[in-house]
C-alpha positions as a Markdown table, in Angstrom:
| # | Residue | x | y | z |
|---|---|---|---|---|
| 1 | Unk | 0.0 | 0.0 | 0.0 |
| 2 | Unk | 1.3 | 3.4 | -1.0 |
| 3 | Unk | 0.5 | 6.7 | 0.7 |
| 4 | Unk | 1.2 | 10.2 | -0.2 |
| 5 | Unk | 0.6 | 13.7 | 1.2 |
| 6 | Unk | -2.4 | 15.7 | 0.0 |
| 7 | Unk | -3.2 | 19.4 | 0.2 |
| 8 | Unk | -5.6 | 20.4 | 2.9 |
| 9 | Unk | -5.8 | 24.1 | 2.1 |
| 10 | Unk | -6.1 | 26.5 | -0.8 |
| 11 | Unk | -3.2 | 28.0 | -2.6 |
| 12 | Unk | -4.4 | 31.5 | -3.2 |
| 13 | Unk | -8.0 | 32.1 | -2.2 |
| 14 | Unk | -9.6 | 35.4 | -1.7 |
| 15 | Unk | -7.4 | 38.4 | -0.8 |
| 16 | Unk | -8.0 | 40.2 | 2.5 |
| 17 | Unk | -6.6 | 43.2 | 4.2 |
| 18 | Unk | -5.4 | 43.5 | 7.8 |
| 19 | Unk | -9.0 | 44.0 | 9.0 |
| 20 | Unk | -10.1 | 40.7 | 7.4 |
| 21 | Unk | -12.1 | 42.6 | 4.7 |
| 22 | Unk | -12.2 | 40.8 | 1.4 |
| 23 | Unk | -10.7 | 42.9 | -1.4 |
| 24 | Unk | -11.8 | 43.3 | -5.0 |
| 25 | Unk | -9.5 | 42.8 | -7.9 |
| 26 | Unk | -8.3 | 46.4 | -7.6 |
| 27 | Unk | -7.6 | 46.0 | -3.8 |
| 28 | Unk | -10.7 | 47.9 | -2.7 |
| 29 | Unk | -12.6 | 46.4 | 0.3 |
| 30 | Unk | -16.0 | 44.9 | -0.7 |
| 31 | Unk | -18.6 | 46.4 | 1.6 |
| 32 | Unk | -20.0 | 43.9 | 4.1 |
| 33 | Unk | -17.7 | 41.0 | 3.2 |
| 34 | Unk | -15.1 | 39.6 | 5.5 |
| 35 | Unk | -12.9 | 36.5 | 5.2 |
| 36 | Unk | -11.0 | 34.3 | 7.5 |
| 37 | Unk | -9.6 | 30.8 | 7.5 |
| 38 | Unk | -8.8 | 28.5 | 4.7 |
| 39 | Unk | -10.8 | 30.5 | 2.1 |
| 40 | Unk | -8.2 | 33.2 | 2.3 |
| 41 | Unk | -5.4 | 31.0 | 1.2 |
| 42 | Unk | -1.8 | 31.8 | 2.2 |
| 43 | Unk | 0.6 | 29.1 | 1.2 |
| 44 | Unk | 2.4 | 29.6 | -2.1 |
| 45 | Unk | 5.6 | 27.7 | -1.7 |
| 46 | Unk | 5.9 | 26.1 | 1.7 |
| 47 | Unk | 3.6 | 25.0 | 4.5 |
| 48 | Unk | 4.7 | 26.3 | 7.9 |
| 49 | Unk | 3.0 | 23.9 | 10.4 |
| 50 | Unk | -0.1 | 25.2 | 12.3 |
| 51 | Unk | -0.1 | 28.5 | 10.5 |
| 52 | Unk | -3.5 | 27.9 | 9.0 |
| 53 | Unk | -5.0 | 27.4 | 12.5 |
| 54 | Unk | -3.4 | 30.5 | 13.9 |
| 55 | Unk | -4.3 | 32.5 | 10.9 |
| 56 | Unk | -7.9 | 31.3 | 11.1 |
| 57 | Unk | -8.3 | 32.1 | 14.8 |
| 58 | Unk | -6.6 | 35.5 | 14.5 |
| 59 | Unk | -8.4 | 36.8 | 11.4 |
| 60 | Unk | -11.7 | 35.2 | 12.5 |
| 61 | Unk | -11.5 | 37.2 | 15.7 |
| 62 | Unk | -10.5 | 40.4 | 13.8 |
| 63 | Unk | -13.5 | 39.8 | 11.4 |
| 64 | Unk | -15.8 | 39.3 | 14.3 |
| 65 | Unk | -14.7 | 42.6 | 16.0 |
| 66 | Unk | -15.0 | 44.5 | 12.7 |
| 67 | Unk | -18.5 | 43.2 | 12.1 |
| 68 | Unk | -19.6 | 44.0 | 15.7 |
| 69 | Unk | -18.2 | 47.5 | 15.4 |
| 70 | Unk | -20.0 | 48.1 | 12.2 |
| 71 | Unk | -23.3 | 46.8 | 13.6 |
| 72 | Unk | -22.7 | 48.9 | 16.8 |
| 73 | Unk | -22.2 | 52.1 | 14.7 |
| 74 | Unk | -25.4 | 51.3 | 12.7 |
| 75 | Unk | -27.4 | 50.8 | 15.9 |
| 76 | Unk | -26.0 | 54.0 | 17.4 |
| 77 | Unk | -27.0 | 56.0 | 14.3 |
| 78 | Unk | -30.5 | 54.5 | 14.4 |
| 79 | Unk | -30.8 | 55.3 | 18.1 |
| 80 | Unk | -29.7 | 58.9 | 17.3 |
| 81 | Unk | -32.3 | 59.2 | 14.6 |
| 82 | Unk | -35.0 | 57.9 | 16.9 |
| 83 | Unk | -34.1 | 60.3 | 19.7 |
| 84 | Unk | -34.0 | 63.2 | 17.2 |
| 85 | Unk | -37.4 | 62.2 | 15.9 |
| 86 | Unk | -38.8 | 62.3 | 19.4 |
| 87 | Unk | -37.7 | 65.9 | 19.9 |
């Protein structure tokens, strides 16, 4: 029986910035779209062990914080409009 190694991640994937926002083909963040984990790719020549796990956890957390901040700002604006409407 022969065995061989197989790839378990993407070479390439979607491009993201340091805030986990997915970038368009001209490096502009796509509104409302974040990426983390294997879909973002990383490995082009070598596979540093456990890097995909660390990258997934790090950018997953960053993406979560960015999304929460965006929702918080949206809620704050809505609250401000409601307060203003009551005046």
